[in-house]
N, C-alpha and C positions, 0 to 999 in steps of 0.2 A: 402136530405133524405138518399142517399147512405152512407154519412159520419156517420149517426147515426146507421148504420146496426151493426157494431162490438159492440157498446155500448149496443144496444138492445138485441143482442145475449148474451152478458156477463150477462146482467140483467135477461134474461130468464133462463140461466143456473144456476145463483145463487139462483132464486126463486125455481127452480125445485129441487135443492139440499136441499133447506131449508124445502120443503114440503115432501121430501122423509121420510119414517119411519125408516130408519136406520141412525145411527150416522156416520158422515163423518168428519174427520179432515185431514189437510194437514200440514206436517212438513217440515222444511228447514234444511237439514243436513249441509249446508254451513255455518250456524250460530252455535255458541257455544251451545253445549248440544242438538242439533236437536230440536229446540222448535216448538210448534204448532204455525202456522201463520194464520190458518183459521179453523173454526169450524162451523157446521151447527146447527140449532135449535134442531134437533132430538138428537144430542150428549149431548147437554145441558140438554134436558128434561131426557135423559137416566141417566146421572150422577148426576144431581142436582146442577151442577156448573153454575155460570154465566160467560159470555164471558170474562169479565175482570179477572176472576180467572183462565182461561184456556190459553189465548193467551200469548205466550212467555215462556211457561213451557214445559218440557219434559213430555211425556205421563206416565212416571213412577208414577206420583201422584195417578193413578188409582190403583196401586198395594198395597197389604197389606199382613197380616200374613198368610192368606190361599192361597196366590198366589203361584203357583208351580214354584220353582226356575228353574228347568230344561226347563220348558215352556218359561220363561223369557229369558233364554240363546239362546234357538232357535230363538226367535224374534230378539235378538240382533245380532246374527250371520247373519240372513237373511238381516238385515239392513246394517251391515258391508259389505256384499258381494253384496249389491244392488240386492237381489233376492226377488221374490214375496213369500209370505207365507200365509197360511190359517191355523188357529189354534184356539182351544177352551182354553180360560183362564178365571180364576176367578178374577174379579175385584171388586172394592169398589166405591160406591157412596159417595157423599159429606157427607151424614148422617151416614156413617159407615156401612150401609147395603151392603151385597154382592150381586153380580149378575154374572151369566155365560155369557161370552162374546164370541161370534163367530166373531173372528177377522181376517180380511183380509188386508194385507199390500201390496201395489204395488209401486215399483219405477217408477216415471214419469220424463221424460226429457223435460224440457221447451226450445224449440228452441228460443223463444223470450228473455228469461232470461239467456240462455246458461248455465243452471245448473240443478241438479236433485232435485226433491221433493219426499216426500213419501205421498202417499194417504192411509189413514187407514179408513176401513169400520167396524163399530161396530154393532152387532145385539144381542139383549138380547134373550138368549135361556135359561133362568132360568127354565121356566116352562117345557120345553122339557127334561132338565136334571133331574128335579125332578121326572118326569114321568119314565125317564130311571132308576133312582135309585129305584123308587118303583117296577118297573119290575124286576130288578136284585134281590131285596129282595124277591119278589114273587117266582122267579125261584129257589132261594136258599130254600125257604120253600117247594117248589114242589119236590125239589131233596130229601129233608128229608122225605116227604110223599111217594116218589117213592121207598124208601128203608126202609119200616116200620119193625122194629125189635120188635117182640112180645114175651115178657116173658110168657111161658104157665105152667112152673113148676119150682120148685126150681133148679136153675143152668142150666135150659134149655130154649132156646128161638128159635123162628121160624123166618126165614127171607123169606117171599114170593116174588118171582120174577115175576112180571106182565109186559106183554109187550115185547118189544125187548131189549135184553142185548147187548149193543154196547160196544166198548172198553172204550169210554168216560164214559158211565154210570157205567161200571165195576170200573173205578178209583174212581168215586164218592161213589160207594158202599163200597170199601175198606176203604175209609176215615171214613164213617159213622160207619161201623162195628168195626174198630179199636178203635174208640173213645168210642163206647158203651161198648166194652168188657174190655177196660181199667178200667171201673168203675164196670160193672156187674160181671166180672170174671167168666163167665159161663163155665161149663164143656163141654156143647154140643150146637151147633148151627145147627138147621135143616134148610137147604135151600130148599124150595119148588119150584120146576120148573113146576108145573102144569099149571100155568098161563102164562108160557113163550110162546110167539108167534114166536120169531126169535132170533138167536144168531149168531154174526159174529165170523169169524175164530179166531181173536185175543182173544176175550172174552172167547171163548171155551177153548182155551189153558190155559187161566189165571185162570180158575176155579180150575185147579190143583195147580197153584201157590198159590191160595187162601187157599187151604187145607193145604199147607206147612206153610203158614203165621199163620193160626189158631193153628196149632201144636206148633209153637214157643210160641204162646200166652197161651198155655196150654188148648186149646179148641179143641174138635173133630168136624169134619164136617160130617154131614149126608145129603145125597141128597134124595129127595122125588119127585114123580110126573114126572118122566122122560118119555116123550112121545116117541112113536116109531120113529117119525120123527127126534127127537133130537138124539135118539140112533144110527140111520142110519147115520146122519151127523157126529157124533163123531167117528163112526167107519171108515168112509171115511177119516177122519182127523188123523186116527191111534191113537185116544185117548182112553184109556182103563179105563172105570169107575169101573172095577172090583176091583181096588185098594182102592175104597172108599165104605163106608157103604151106601147102597141104600135100599129104601123101596117104595112100591107102592104109599103110601100116608103119610101124617103127622100122621094120627090117628094110623096106623100100627107102625110107628117109636116110638111114645110116648108109645104105649103099650109095646113094646119090651124094651124100656129104663127103664120102671117102673117095669118090671118083675124081 
């Protein structure tokens, strides 16, 4: 019975690996082109290949046109240096469809064989990547919505700032406004600060830079809705709004511009 223990153990390990939901391959770098010498069923299910199509081949057959070359180079470098690596890479199934692969490769030294192997774990994360892409697109749309530029008269638009103006949001605002004014070519942009909750130091300073940028584009900046708290903060930062045109609210600004 004791003589059967190693074989039973190996059979159990083999079955356990086959039943796991992630793809597993083992490659042998001592052989030409570091071919696959073992694969589990999950890898075959993931890629659509049969075992006879996989054994003896280098894993690069999973690569295709959309596979990032820099990512491939990182994987190759890790293998050359016998270092573990975890990376996301776009691979291809047998039918040509693409999938995002969360790939982990670890070098393993076999005392029994007196040589190195590489164990690669593949996990299909396509669904997560699709969700991530949708989220990024939604955030881009949100960024546009958070910087709504509203034309209210000929060559006059209003930019209401609502919430907190951070340096990051300021940079996004610059991009949106620059793109808008390149097309609209407005004479005046009214920045309404009545909905502003907070402003960080960098963004406060950059409002003045924003004024200079607009002047270069041939647009005058008018500020409205400056709250007492903001006025106090700008004074503490030695920022002088007197160099800018300011009005109590948008209505007063438009009335003055049309007079």
